[in-house]
N, C-alpha and C positions, 0 to 999 in steps of 0.2 A: 634803507637798511637791508642788507642781504640776509637771506635765510641761513640759519645754522644747519649743520649736517648731523645726521643720525647714523651711527655705525653699530649695528647689532653684533654682539660678540659671539662668534660661532662656538666658542668653548662651552657655552650654556645650551647649545642645541642638543637634540636627541640624535646621537650618532647611529642609532639603529634605523633612523629614517632621515638621514642627513640630506638626501636629494630633495625630499619634501620640504624640509626647513629652508634650504637654499631657494627653492621655488617660491616659498612664502616671502622671503626677503626681496626677491626679484619683483614680486607683484606689489610690494608695499611701497610706501613713500621713503623708505630708507635710502641713504646715499652711498654708503660703503659697506663692505663686509669687514669686520675686525677679526683678525686671526692672531691668537696668542701662541707663540712658539716658546716652549720651556724645555730646558735641558737637564733638569734634575741637579744642577750644580749652582747656577746663579740663583735659582729659586728651587724650593723643595718639591718640585712636581715635574712630570714629563708629559708633554701633550703630543704634538704631531710635527712632522717635518715636510720635506719637499714633495713626497708622493701625495699626501693629503691635499696640500696646497695646489698641486697640479690638477688634481681631480676636481677640487672646488672651482678652480679657474675655468674649467671646461663648461661648468654649469652656470657660473655667476655672470650676470649681466651688468654688474656694477663693480667699481674698482675694489681691489683687495688692499686693505690697510693691515700690513703685517708688522706685528710688535714682537721684536726679538728679545725675550727674557733669557738670554744665553751669555755665557762667557765667550770671549774672543769672537765677537760677531763679524769682525772684518774678514775672517776666513770664509764666510759663507754668503756675503752680500750678493755676489754675481749669481750664485746658485738660486737664491730666493727670488731675485729679479727674473731669472730664466723660468722659474716655476710659476710666475704670474703676479708677483708683488708689484703694486703700483706706488704704494707708500711703504717705506722701510724705516722702522723706528728702532733705534738702539738705546740702551741705557747708558746714561752719563756714568754711572758707577762701574760699568763694565768696559769702558773705553779710555785707556790711558792716553791715546792719541786721537782724541775726539774730532779735532779739526780735520785731520786726514781721513777719518772714517766717514765724515759727512760728505767730503768731496768724492770719496769712493762711491758712495750711494748715488750722488748726483751724476757721476760719470756713466752710470748704468741707464740713466734716463728716468729713474724713480724719484719721487719726492723724498727728502731726507728729514727724518724726525729724531728727536731726543726725548726719552722718557726719564722722569725724575721720581725716585722713591719718596715715600712720605717724609722721610727725615732730611732730604736734600733740599736746600734753599734754592730759589730761582736765581739768586745772585750769581751762582756759578756759571750761568749761561751768558753773562755780559759780553764776553769776547767772541762768542760764536753765534749770537742771535741773528745777525744779519745774513748768515748763510744757511740758516735753519728754516725749513718749510713748515715744520710742525713741532710743537712741544707738547708732550703727553704728561700731564700731571696725574700721577698715581694717587687716587683718593682712597685706596686700600693698600695693604701690604701685598706686593705681587706674589703670585704663586697659585692662588686658588680663587675660584669664582664664588659668588654668593656672600661676600663679606659686607660688613656694615661700613657705610660712608664715613670718612674721617673729615669732620667739619672744618678743620684747619685748612683744608684744601681750598675753601672759598677765599681765604685771605691770600693764599699763594696765587690763586688765579687773578685776583685784583692786582697784586704786585707785578705779576708777569705782564698783565695787560698794560700797565703803566710803562714798563720797560719797553715793550714792543712799540707802543704809540710814541714814546719819546724819541725813537730813531726812525719812525715812519716805516717800519718793516712790514712785509706782507705775511709774517709768520702767523700760523693758526694755533690756537690753544685747544687741546683735546683733553677731556676729562675721562678717566677710566677707573671704574670701581664703585659699586654701590649707587649707580645713577638710575633714577627712575622718575616717575611722575611727581614724587614728593619733593624732589630737590632740583629738577631740571630748570625751572624758572630762575631760581636763585643763582645757579651756575651761569646761565646766560646773562643775567644782570651783572655778574661779576666779570664777564668778558669772554666766556667760553665760546668757541666756534664749532666744536665737534663733540658730541656726546656719545660715548660708548655705553651701550646698554646690553647686558647679558641676561641675567635671571629675570629682570623686570620685563623683558620682551618674550623670551622663550618659555618663561614660566607663567605667562599671562593666559587667561582663558581665550582671549582674542588678540594674538600678537600683532596682526595687521592694524587693528584699531589702536593698540597701545603705541605702535610706531607713529601712527597719524597724530595721536595726542601729544607725543614728545615733539613731533615736528611743528605742532601748532603754536607752541609757546613763542612769545616774542620778548626780547629784552626791552627795557624801558628807555634805553639810550642807544645812540647809533655808534657802536664801536666798529673798528676796522675789521672787515671779514672778507678776505679775498675769495674769488670764485674758485 
């Protein structure tokens, strides 16, 4: 059984000391940096864009997992890849030509991800799952950090794991929103591969120890989890 990945969400970091927080993640057992890009249109919040991602990329020693909560993401795929994104995730709800957008991401050399809002069923991915590297199940409503976990997400994770395994795809399942020590084990048992943790990491008294604890959980069965 391969180890799951931990991706601390930089949105929850202290931006007055961002370099210190990036260094903390570099030193920790975390695997990725998770970066939420919001445009104030697809979601009711605005975060950061290319310049901040370029700055983080200069300091980060781990891959950048960039989650685009924006309208018309296809216009900016190449620019985010150039800024340093290693994984680029777009929302199903924002992509009328999803198949084309996934191929566009792959052509840049980045891994291609799809995010699903809480109300969107995993069944909509049936025709694109084989070409998708990662599916991000939003376990809160997108737009703001620090929200409570939506427990229906566990059922969605199990359903998605069954879909992925039924076609023997290498697709990873990422959970984003309200993830912490209280539900990490349940999510891994449901079939998750990547846990995005924001407030639970950056708000902890000892973030490095919290990341190590999240990393230490093991699922009780051997689900498919590509390197």
